[in-house]
VOPAGU-2260 file (C-alpha; in pm, 1 decimal, decimal comma):
REM VOPAGU-2260
SITE   aa  ch    i         X         Y         Z
SITE  MET   A    0       8,8      14,6     -10,3
SITE  THR   A    1     141,6     343,1     -79,5
SITE  LEU   A    2      78,4     638,5     162,2
SITE  GLU   A    3      57,7     984,9      18,7
SITE  PRO   A    4     265,9    1226,1     205,2
SITE  LEU   A    5      94,6    1426,2     464,7
SITE  CYS   A    6     123,3    1823,5     436,3
SITE  LEU   A    7     -84,8    2129,7     505,4
SITE  GLY   A    8    -186,4    2168,0     118,6
SITE  ALA   A    9    -364,0    1824,0     171,3
SITE  LEU   A   10    -573,0    1933,0     452,9
SITE  PRO   A   11    -949,9    2012,2     374,0
SITE  PRO   A   12   -1025,8    2389,7     321,8
SITE  GLU   A   13   -1208,8    2419,3     635,0
SITE  LEU   A   14    -940,7    2289,2     847,4
SITE  PHE   A   15    -681,2    2482,4     661,0
SITE  ASP   A   16    -881,1    2794,7     770,2
SITE  ASN   A   17    -839,5    2705,9    1136,5
SITE  ILE   A   18    -460,3    2759,5    1104,4
SITE  PHE   A   19    -519,2    3118,9     955,9
SITE  PHE   A   20    -794,4    3180,2    1232,5
SITE  ALA   A   21    -518,7    3046,9    1509,9
SITE  LEU   A   22    -285,1    3368,7    1420,9
SITE  ASP   A   23    -283,7    3662,9    1644,7
SITE  THR   A   24    -159,8    3945,3    1424,8
SITE  ILE   A   25    -158,9    4066,7    1090,8
SITE  ARG   A   26     229,8    4073,0    1083,6
SITE  ASP   A   27     237,8    3698,0    1146,3
SITE  LEU   A   28     -65,5    3648,1     886,3
SITE  ALA   A   29     147,5    3825,7     624,7
SITE  LYS   A   30     459,8    3617,1     692,5
SITE  PHE   A   31     238,9    3297,9     662,3
SITE  VAL   A   32     100,0    3392,6     339,1
SITE  VAL   A   33     400,2    3409,3     153,6
SITE  THR   A   34     526,9    3080,2     273,1
SITE  ALA   A   35     386,4    2888,7     -20,7
SITE  ARG   A   36     127,4    2928,2    -303,3
SITE  PHE   A   37    -124,1    2704,0    -174,0
SITE  VAL   A   38    -141,1    2899,9     128,1
SITE  HIS   A   39    -136,0    3213,6     -80,2
SITE  ASN   A   40    -426,2    3098,8    -307,3
SITE  ARG   A   41    -626,1    2981,9       6,3
SITE  PHE   A   42    -581,9    3324,2     165,9
SITE  LYS   A   43    -685,0    3501,5    -180,4
SITE  ALA   A   44   -1006,9    3275,2    -160,3
SITE  ARG   A   45   -1138,5    3370,4     192,5
SITE  ARG   A   46    -897,6    3716,4     226,3
SITE  GLN   A   47   -1199,2    3924,1     346,0
SITE  THR   A   48   -1311,4    3668,5     619,0
SITE  ILE   A   49    -969,4    3588,6     756,0
SITE  LEU   A   50    -836,2    3929,8     755,4
SITE  PHE   A   51   -1127,7    4064,1     971,3
SITE  HIS   A   52   -1091,9    3754,5    1205,9
SITE  VAL   A   53    -715,7    3833,9    1262,4
SITE  LEU   A   54    -773,1    4194,0    1311,2
SITE  GLN   A   55   -1037,4    4119,4    1557,0
SITE  LYS   A   56    -787,3    3908,9    1759,9
SITE  GLU   A   57    -505,7    4157,5    1729,7
SITE  LEU   A   58    -707,2    4478,0    1818,3
SITE  GLY   A   59    -950,4    4331,2    2069,6
SITE  TYR   A   60   -1127,3    4603,8    2246,7
SITE  THR   A   61    -951,5    4854,5    2035,7
SITE  LEU   A   62   -1140,1    4760,1    1716,9
SITE  PRO   A   63   -1427,3    5002,8    1743,1
SITE  ASP   A   64   -1172,0    5288,6    1793,0
SITE  ALA   A   65    -997,6    5182,4    1474,7
SITE  ARG   A   66   -1331,3    5136,4    1270,5
SITE  PHE   A   67   -1436,0    5482,3    1394,7
SITE  LEU   A   68   -1118,6    5644,4    1281,2
SITE  PHE   A   69   -1191,1    5524,9     944,9
SITE  VAL   A   70   -1524,8    5709,3     917,9
SITE  PHE   A   71   -1377,1    6020,5    1114,7
SITE  PRO   A   72   -1115,7    6186,3     875,2
SITE  TYR   A   73    -949,6    6485,7     930,3
SITE  SER   A   74   -1156,8    6795,1     989,3
SITE  ASP   A   75   -1219,7    7133,1     811,9
SITE  PRO   A   76   -1275,2    7399,9    1096,4
SITE  GLY   A   77   -1326,3    7660,1     820,2
SITE  ASP   A   78   -1719,1    7674,2     846,6
SITE  ALA   A   79   -1754,3    7677,8    1217,0
SITE  ALA   A   80   -2120,9    7590,1    1255,6
SITE  ARG   A   81   -2082,4    7295,2    1007,0
SITE  TYR   A   82   -1768,5    7167,9    1188,8
SITE  HIS   A   83   -1911,7    7180,1    1535,9
SITE  ASN   A   84   -2230,6    7022,2    1433,7
SITE  TRP   A   85   -2014,6    6745,9    1254,9
SITE  ILE   A   86   -1807,6    6683,7    1587,6
SITE  HIS   A   87   -2128,4    6631,7    1797,7
SITE  VAL   A   88   -2293,5    6411,8    1529,3
SITE  MET   A   89   -1982,5    6188,8    1486,1
SITE  THR   A   90   -1946,9    6192,7    1865,8
SITE  GLY   A   91   -2281,3    6018,3    1894,4
SITE  ALA   A   92   -2172,4    5759,7    1631,2
SITE  TYR   A   93   -1873,7    5692,4    1817,4
SITE  LEU   A   94   -2052,0    5644,3    2151,9
SITE  ASP   A   95   -2264,0    5410,3    1976,2
SITE  MET   A   96   -1986,7    5217,0    1825,2
SITE  LEU   A   97   -1807,3    5187,4    2167,0
SITE  GLY   A   98   -2165,0    5079,4    2328,1
SITE  ARG   A   99   -2173,6    5371,8    2567,5
SITE  SER   A  100   -2460,6    5569,1    2386,0
SITE  GLY   A  101   -2738,8    5446,4    2645,0
SITE  ASP   A  102   -2969,8    5447,2    2329,3
SITE  GLN   A  103   -3222,5    5163,9    2322,6
SITE  ALA   A  104   -3171,3    5165,0    1937,0
SITE  PHE   A  105   -2792,0    5127,9    1986,3
SITE  ARG   A  106   -2619,3    4963,0    1689,9
SITE  GLY   A  107   -2291,5    4885,2    1863,9
SITE  ASP   A  108   -2150,1    4634,9    1607,7
SITE  PRO   A  109   -2145,2    4793,5    1250,3
SITE  GLY   A  110   -2130,1    4449,6    1100,8
SITE  PRO   A  111   -1825,0    4311,9     899,3
SITE  PRO   A  112   -1619,5    4572,1     706,0
SITE  THR   A  113   -1615,0    4642,2     340,4
SITE  PRO   A  114   -1308,0    4562,9     137,6
SITE  LYS   A  115   -1212,6    4926,4     116,9
SITE  GLU   A  116   -1236,9    4961,8     515,2
SITE  LEU   A  117   -1075,3    4651,4     565,5
SITE  THR   A  118    -763,0    4755,6     357,5
SITE  ALA   A  119    -764,1    5096,0     528,6
SITE  LEU   A  120    -772,2    4928,3     884,7
SITE  CYS   A  121    -473,4    4707,5     798,8
SITE  ARG   A  122    -263,7    5011,2     689,5
SITE  THR   A  123    -356,3    5212,9     984,2
SITE  LEU   A  124    -276,6    4898,4    1209,5
SITE  HIS   A  125      79,1    4896,7    1033,1
SITE  LEU   A  126     113,5    5263,6    1111,9
SITE  ILE   A  127       7,6    5219,2    1485,6
SITE  ASN   A  128     243,4    4914,8    1502,1
SITE  SER   A  129     516,1    5116,3    1407,4
SITE  ILE   A  130     478,3    5371,8    1638,1
SITE  THR   A  131     391,4    5152,8    1922,7
SITE  ASP   A  132     715,0    4960,5    1873,4
SITE  ILE   A  133     901,6    5281,7    1877,6
SITE  TYR   A  134     718,6    5412,2    2207,4
SITE  ALA   A  135     773,9    5087,7    2388,0
SITE  THR   A  136    1139,9    5053,6    2284,9
SITE  VAL   A  137    1223,0    5426,0    2404,0
SITE  GLN   A  138    1031,0    5364,8    2733,3
SITE  LEU   A  139    1191,2    5040,2    2803,1
SITE  THR   A  140    1538,2    5154,6    2737,9
SITE  SER   A  141    1482,7    5459,0    2977,3
SITE  PHE   A  142    1374,4    5204,8    3229,7
SITE  ASP   A  143    1670,9    5013,3    3196,0
SITE  LYS   A  144    1892,2    5337,5    3218,6
SITE  ALA   A  145    1708,0    5412,8    3539,0
SITE  GLY   A  146    1836,2    5089,7    3700,4
SITE  GLY   A  147    1517,1    4868,9    3596,5
SITE  GLY   A  148    1730,4    4609,9    3401,0
SITE  GLU   A  149    1625,0    4242,2    3493,0
SITE  THR   A  150    1320,8    4352,6    3668,6
SITE  PRO   A  151     955,1    4381,0    3578,8
SITE  ALA   A  152    1042,0    4734,1    3464,2
SITE  THR   A  153    1195,3    4650,7    3148,1
SITE  THR   A  154    1015,0    4318,3    3065,8
SITE  PRO   A  155     856,5    4328,6    2722,2
SITE  PRO   A  156     517,3    4489,6    2719,7
SITE  SER   A  157     222,6    4232,7    2791,2
SITE  ARG   A  158     -44,4    4193,9    2549,2
SITE  LEU   A  159    -283,4    4423,4    2740,1
SITE  GLU   A  160      -4,5    4678,3    2777,0
SITE  ARG   A  161      74,1    4673,5    2396,2
SITE  ARG   A  162    -307,0    4722,0    2338,9
SITE  ARG   A  163    -334,1    4998,2    2559,1
SITE  ILE   A  164     -66,9    5178,8    2406,8
SITE  MET   A  165    -202,3    5125,9    2049,3
SITE  ARG   A  166    -561,0    5223,0    2152,7
SITE  ALA   A  167    -433,4    5547,0    2322,8
SITE  PHE   A  168    -247,5    5623,2    1950,2
SITE  TYR   A  169    -564,4    5530,2    1774,1
SITE  ARG   A  170    -761,7    5780,9    2032,7
SITE  ARG   A  171    -495,6    6051,4    1993,8
SITE  GLN   A  172    -547,2    6042,4    1614,0
SITE  ILE   A  173    -877,5    6076,6    1654,0
SITE  VAL   A  174    -848,0    6374,6    1879,6
SITE  SER   A  175    -604,2    6515,3    1606,7
SITE  ASN   A  176    -848,2    6483,9    1332,8
SITE  ALA   A  177   -1112,8    6650,3    1530,0
SITE  TRP   A  178    -898,2    6948,3    1627,5
SITE  ALA   A  179    -724,7    6960,9    1303,2
SITE  SER   A  180    -459,5    7226,4    1423,9
SITE  THR   A  181    -311,3    7258,1    1039,9
SITE  ARG   A  182    -635,3    7413,1     938,2
SITE  ARG   A  183    -746,3    7655,3    1196,0
SITE  PRO   A  184    -660,8    7979,9    1338,0
SITE  ALA   A  185    -447,3    7934,7    1661,8
SITE  HIS   A  186    -730,5    8017,6    1894,7
SITE  TRP   A  187   -1059,3    7849,8    2017,9
SITE  ASP   A  188   -1404,5    7956,9    2170,5
SITE  ASP   A  189   -1699,6    7828,7    2365,8
SITE  ASP   A  190   -1807,0    7615,5    2066,8
SITE  ASP   A  191   -1480,9    7448,7    2015,9
SITE  SER   A  192   -1503,1    7370,0    2398,7
SITE  HIS   A  193   -1846,3    7252,3    2375,0
SITE  ALA   A  194   -1769,3    7023,4    2098,9
SITE  PHE   A  195   -1495,5    6868,8    2267,5
SITE  SER   A  196   -1514,8    6871,0    2648,1
SITE  ASN   A  197   -1919,6    6854,1    2725,8
SITE  THR   A  198   -1947,1    6528,7    2898,4
SITE  SER   A  199   -2321,2    6582,4    3072,6
SITE  THR   A  200   -2656,4    6565,6    2907,7
SITE  GLU   A  201   -2776,8    6719,9    3223,5
SITE  ASN   A  202   -2728,9    7079,2    3096,0
SITE  GLY   A  203   -2921,3    7009,8    2795,0
SITE  GLN   A  204   -2626,8    7041,9    2560,1
SITE  ASP   A  205   -2500,6    6793,7    2296,9
SITE  LEU   A  206   -2218,2    6567,8    2417,2
SITE  GLY   A  207   -1895,6    6661,4    2292,2
SITE  LEU   A  208   -1608,3    6412,7    2152,9
SITE  PHE   A  209   -1433,4    6375,4    2532,7
SITE  ALA   A  210   -1751,4    6213,7    2646,6
SITE  ALA   A  211   -1637,0    5894,3    2482,0
SITE  PHE   A  212   -1354,4    5869,7    2734,2
SITE  ASP   A  213   -1334,2    5823,8    3088,3
SITE  PRO   A  214   -1071,4    6065,0    3251,0
SITE  TRP   A  215    -811,0    5770,9    3264,1
SITE  ASP   A  216    -855,0    5718,4    2887,8
SITE  MET   A  217    -774,7    6092,9    2855,7
SITE  GLN   A  218    -450,6    6022,1    3047,2
SITE  GLN   A  219    -356,4    5754,1    2836,3
SITE  ILE   A  220    -402,9    5981,6    2545,5
SITE  ASP   A  221    -206,3    6275,9    2692,8
SITE  HIS   A  222      72,6    6005,5    2768,2
SITE  VAL   A  223     106,9    5924,0    2403,1
SITE  ASN   A  224      87,6    6291,6    2294,8
SITE  CYS   A  225     344,8    6372,1    2545,3
SITE  PHE   A  226     575,5    6121,2    2330,9
SITE  ILE   A  227     471,3    6258,8    1984,5
SITE  LEU   A  228     539,6    6586,4    2093,4
SITE  ARG   A  229     875,5    6515,0    2229,2
SITE  LEU   A  230     960,9    6306,0    1924,3
SITE  CYS   A  231     871,1    6589,8    1707,3
SITE  ARG   A  232    1078,4    6839,3    1901,7
SITE  ALA   A  233    1390,1    6586,4    1891,4
SITE  LEU   A  234    1325,6    6560,4    1519,6
SITE  VAL   A  235    1336,0    6945,3    1457,7
SITE  LEU   A  236    1640,2    6980,6    1646,0
SITE  ARG   A  237    1861,5    6680,6    1495,0
SITE  ALA   A  238    1740,7    6782,6    1175,9
SITE  ALA   A  239    1869,9    7128,8    1189,3
SITE  GLU   A  240    2205,6    6985,8    1297,1
SITE  MET   A  241    2233,4    6788,4    1020,4
SITE  GLU   A  242    2133,3    7035,7     760,6
SITE  ALA   A  243    1788,0    6926,0     687,4
SITE  GLU   A  244    1557,5    7167,7     876,2
SITE  ILE   A  245    1201,8    7103,7     949,9
SITE  SER   A  246     971,9    7404,2     868,8
SITE  PRO   A  247     683,6    7489,8    1118,3
SITE  SER   A  248     415,5    7371,3     865,6
SITE  GLN   A  249     620,4    7036,4     812,2
SITE  PHE   A  250     620,4    7005,4    1192,8
SITE  GLY   A  251     252,0    7057,2    1208,4
SITE  ASN   A  252     201,0    6780,1     958,8
SITE  LEU   A  253     416,1    6546,5    1154,2
SITE  HIS   A  254     243,2    6643,4    1491,7
SITE  ALA   A  255    -136,1    6593,9    1342,0
SITE  HIS   A  256     -88,2    6304,2    1095,4
SITE  LEU   A  257      57,9    5970,6    1225,8
SITE  ASP   A  258     121,2    5847,1     866,4
SITE  HIS   A  259     342,6    6175,0     789,3
SITE  LEU   A  260     520,9    6097,5    1098,0
SITE  VAL   A  261     597,8    5745,9    1020,3
SITE  ARG   A  262     685,1    5804,3     683,1
SITE  TYR   A  263     939,1    6063,4     776,3
SITE  LEU   A  264    1102,7    5855,1    1043,2
SITE  ARG   A  265    1144,8    5568,1     750,0
SITE  ALA   A  266    1274,6    5810,3     500,9
SITE  HIS   A  267    1511,9    6006,2     745,3
SITE  ARG   A  268    1668,9    5731,2     945,9
SITE  ALA   A  269    1980,5    5918,9    1070,7
SITE  VAL   A  270    1750,0    6205,4    1184,3
SITE  ALA   A  271    1520,5    5937,4    1345,9
SITE  GLU   A  272    1793,1    5747,3    1515,6
SITE  ALA   A  273    1934,0    6035,6    1673,4
SITE  ALA   A  274    1590,4    6171,9    1805,7
SITE  VAL   A  275    1485,0    5846,7    1928,8
SITE  ALA   A  276    1806,8    5829,3    2126,4
SITE  ASP   A  277    1770,6    6153,1    2252,0
SITE  LEU   A  278    1440,3    6042,4    2413,9
SITE  GLN   A  279    1601,7    5716,0    2533,0
SITE  SER   A  280    1856,3    5893,7    2741,4
SITE  GLY   A  281    1635,8    6020,6    2995,8
SITE  ASN   A  282    1777,6    6370,8    2970,5
SITE  PRO   A  283    1574,4    6669,6    2876,0
SITE  LEU   A  284    1579,1    6813,7    2528,8
SITE  PRO   A  285    1740,5    7168,0    2515,0
SITE  HIS   A  286    1510,1    7451,7    2549,9
SITE  ASP   A  287    1458,9    7647,9    2187,3
SITE  GLU   A  288    1256,8    7957,8    2238,5
SITE  ARG   A  289    1177,4    7964,5    1865,5
SITE  LEU   A  290    1073,9    7618,9    1838,2
SITE  GLU   A  291     819,1    7647,9    2123,1
SITE  ARG   A  292     690,5    7981,4    1968,3
SITE  GLU   A  293     663,4    7887,7    1609,6
SITE  TYR   A  294     614,0    7518,7    1607,9
SITE  VAL   A  295     475,0    7367,0    1931,0
SITE  ASN   A  296     268,3    7659,2    2026,3
SITE  ARG   A  297      91,8    7673,9    1688,8
SITE  TYR   A  298       2,2    7334,0    1652,4
SITE  GLU   A  299     -19,5    7163,6    1987,7
SITE  LEU   A  300    -368,2    6991,4    2057,1
SITE  LEU   A  301    -519,5    7261,8    2293,1
SITE  PRO   A  302    -811,8    7026,4    2440,3
SITE  LEU   A  303    -547,6    6835,1    2622,4
SITE  LEU   A  304    -402,1    7146,8    2799,2
SITE  SER   A  305    -499,7    7272,4    3136,3
SITE  CYS   A  306    -645,5    7593,3    3025,2
SITE  TRP   A  307    -893,8    7397,4    2825,9
SITE  GLN   A  308    -963,8    7179,8    3138,7
SITE  THR   A  309   -1007,2    7498,2    3346,6
SITE  HIS   A  310   -1250,6    7663,0    3082,1
SITE  ARG   A  311   -1439,1    7295,3    3085,3
SITE  SER   A  312   -1494,4    7306,1    3428,6
SITE  GLN   A  313   -1633,9    7668,7    3451,3
SITE  GLU   A  314   -1841,8    7651,3    3120,2
SITE  PHE   A  315   -1940,6    7274,4    3076,0
SITE  PRO   A  316   -1961,2    7109,0    3419,4
SITE  ASP   A  317   -2056,5    6758,4    3475,4
SITE  PRO   A  318   -2270,9    6726,3    3783,3
SITE  VAL   A  319   -2207,5    6359,5    3825,0
SITE  ARG   A  320   -1830,2    6355,5    3771,3
SITE  ASP   A  321   -1759,9    6690,2    3952,9
SITE  ARG   A  322   -1969,9    6581,4    4260,6
SITE  GLN   A  323   -1763,2    6241,2    4283,0
SITE  GLU   A  324   -1441,2    6442,5    4283,6
SITE  GLN   A  325   -1528,1    6713,9    4499,9
SITE  ASP   A  326   -1664,5    6475,6    4757,5
SITE  GLY   A  327   -1357,9    6259,7    4745,8
SITE  LEU   A  328   -1523,0    5960,5    4637,4
SITE  PRO   A  329   -1344,7    5635,9    4570,2
SITE  MET   A  330   -1324,5    5435,7    4242,9
SITE  ASP   A  331   -1463,4    5076,6    4286,0
SITE  PRO   A  332   -1160,7    4881,6    4367,6
SITE  GLU   A  333   -1300,6    4571,2    4207,1
SITE  ASN   A  334   -1277,9    4785,4    3871,2
SITE  VAL   A  335    -900,7    4848,6    3916,8
SITE  GLY   A  336    -665,7    4636,8    3762,9
SITE  ASP   A  337    -493,5    4495,4    3449,1
SITE  GLY   A  338    -808,1    4342,0    3280,4
SITE  PRO   A  339    -976,5    4469,0    2970,5
SITE  GLY   A  340   -1212,6    4776,6    3030,7
SITE  GLN   A  341   -1067,4    4811,3    3391,8
SITE  VAL   A  342    -923,4    5124,8    3532,6
SITE  PRO   A  343    -545,1    5100,0    3495,8
SITE  TYR   A  344    -355,2    5046,0    3822,8
SITE  GLY   A  345    -126,5    5344,9    3760,7
SITE  TRP   A  346    -391,1    5598,3    3710,3
SITE  SER   A  347    -575,9    5488,4    4052,5
SITE  ASP   A  348    -241,3    5440,2    4212,2
SITE  ALA   A  349    -144,5    5801,1    4155,4
SITE  LEU   A  350    -474,0    5941,8    4271,0
SITE  ARG   A  351    -508,0    5714,6    4569,2
SITE  GLY   A  352    -798,1    5549,6    4416,4
SITE  ARG   A  353   -1021,4    5893,2    4400,8
SITE  HIS   A  354   -1234,4    5992,0    4122,5
SITE  ILE   A  355   -1050,8    6286,0    3935,1
SITE  HIS   A  356   -1189,6    6445,7    3615,5
SITE  TRP   A  357    -857,6    6603,7    3531,0
SITE  TYR   A  358    -574,6    6476,6    3348,3
SITE  GLY   A  359    -227,7    6541,8    3189,1
SITE  GLU   A  360     -81,6    6894,9    3296,3
SITE  GLY   A  361    -452,2    6958,7    3431,7
SITE  LEU   A  362    -335,4    6761,2    3735,0
SITE  ARG   A  363    -112,0    7023,8    3850,2
SITE  GLY   A  364    -403,5    7228,5    3940,9
SITE  ILE   A  365    -703,1    7076,3    4059,4
SITE  PRO   A  366    -920,4    7335,1    4208,5
SITE  TRP   A  367   -1070,7    7116,7    4479,0
SITE  LEU   A  368    -717,3    7056,1    4626,5
SITE  PRO   A  369    -517,8    7309,3    4854,6
SITE  PRO   A  370    -254,7    7491,6    4650,0
SITE  CYS   A  371     101,6    7427,6    4720,5
SITE  PRO   A  372     207,6    7654,3    4997,6
SITE  THR   A  373     549,8    7765,2    4836,1
SITE  THR   A  374     661,0    7837,4    4463,8
SITE  GLU   A  375     943,0    7617,4    4526,6
SITE  LYS   A  376     672,4    7310,7    4627,5
SITE  SER   A  377     466,8    7399,4    4318,9
SITE  TRP   A  378     750,3    7361,6    4074,4
SITE  ALA   A  379     851,5    7037,0    4248,0
SITE  HIS   A  380     502,0    6918,8    4195,6
SITE  THR   A  381     480,3    7020,6    3853,9
SITE  SER   A  382     793,3    6819,4    3795,3
SITE  VAL   A  383     711,0    6503,6    3929,1
SITE  ILE   A  384     364,8    6508,6    3738,3
SITE  GLU   A  385     536,0    6568,0    3403,1
SITE  CYS   A  386     780,6    6274,0    3502,8
SITE  TRP   A  387     475,7    6040,0    3570,4
SITE  ARG   A  388     321,5    6157,9    3226,7
SITE  ARG   A  389     636,6    6146,3    3004,1
SITE  TYR   A  390     686,2    5778,4    3120,5
SITE  GLY   A  391     333,9    5629,4    3072,5
SITE  PHE   A  392     231,3    5516,6    3416,6
SITE  ALA   A  393    -133,6    5503,8    3328,3
SITE  LEU   A  394     -45,2    5268,8    3041,5
SITE  TRP   A  395     148,1    4983,4    3234,8
SITE  ASP   A  396      26,0    4676,8    3425,7
SITE  ARG   A  397      58,2    4686,0    3785,1
SITE  LYS   A  398     360,3    4476,3    3811,3
SITE  ARG   A  399     556,7    4721,1    3606,0
SITE  VAL   A  400     439,9    5029,5    3799,3
SITE  GLU   A  401     534,0    4874,7    4127,6
SITE  ALA   A  402     897,1    4793,6    3982,3
SITE  LEU   A  403     907,7    5148,2    3845,2
SITE  LYS   A  404     829,0    5310,0    4173,2
SITE  ARG   A  405    1119,2    5145,3    4345,2
SITE  LEU   A  406    1371,6    5286,2    4085,0
SITE  SER   A  407    1562,2    5625,9    4193,0
SITE  TRP   A  408    1420,7    5817,4    3902,4
SITE  PHE   A  409    1067,2    5758,1    4023,5
SITE  GLN   A  410    1077,7    5761,4    4409,4
SITE  ALA   A  411     870,8    6074,4    4436,0
SITE  LEU   A  412     572,9    5882,0    4235,5
SITE  GLN   A  413     434,2    5703,5    4541,1
SITE  THR   A  414      73,4    5615,7    4610,4
SITE  GLY   A  415    -150,1    5934,0    4581,6
SITE  PHE   A  416     135,0    6161,9    4492,2
SITE  VAL   A  417     -77,9    6389,6    4276,1
SITE  LEU   A  418    -299,3    6453,2    4578,8
SITE  ASP   A  419     -63,6    6454,3    4867,1
SITE  PHE   A  420     249,5    6636,9    4722,6
SITE  CYS   A  421     151,9    6974,6    4845,5
SITE  SER   A  422     -37,5    6885,3    5165,4
């Protein structure tokens, strides 16, 4: 009796599909597809189903953000009334996709993507993976220089950590598309604040974009925004040294569009490597007054700044969140941890488990807290908060956060430091 050799190509198509479905990332899928012609042929026959299945596995709870970004292109604030209305309408769509609309007609699952959407999702994921790899490399190298080698501080990112970082970059791009810094004058008004910051329906106003996010989500967006801003600063400084000056408008595009930034990093490798090394060093970048005035101040994301948050608290209060904050109510400890959808440990730890509606640089001046007694104490408070933001504490699992707090660089970042530092 003659036995035919066993091989993957001899498997029934249904069983062969299970091999595709077992893959966890689009990168692994791409490598597998080119291993043999019969693998490629089977992939072509089931391309849309296989791609979407693997995308769902890789993105997990980030998939709604990725799909919303596809239908939420870069804005045009030129027609103010139309622009603000569009932000409010799309906020409703985003809340619906996230399952947070509270509408009985909720259609959270938009169904399988079209071929055009699927192609766009894969391209954007490739960009997000690229910048996530750079972010993780910079941070872990910095943690190693801080003395965290061979501790949980420098282990490769867990699956959940990577997803947190990826989702923060998706959401940061959503905020950038909404703000459209390269197409608007360098000012803002109440309608802008309403379109972004209103998180309550109790005042009868339409919800703004940030209603899609919890405060710790905003902090995660702020973490990666700090990174992109520092990276763009470093690129400008290094490019000038290498006689490849980046203009203010070019800086604006690098800062506003992730695809522009990733393409620049690939096309200018010497500049990119020098800039990344600057971020890894842990040293502050040299201050350049022209860089701050003509580049950063013109194109930064104003809705993330403390002045914006102060205006929100005065003009668009959120009675539920503000009451929780002023009464010092604790978050549910059962909802704090490393699981999907939980409050990240790094956020809860910095605030001693208390509900806070501020984030980023806004944490320096929470109005319900007593002010720092001296200027020196105020500057020190600002410094430790900036350190916490720069190194992404609300993005990491508990084990890494606890390991980092034992390092000399981060000894001031102990439990509750945001609230207790000036007391």
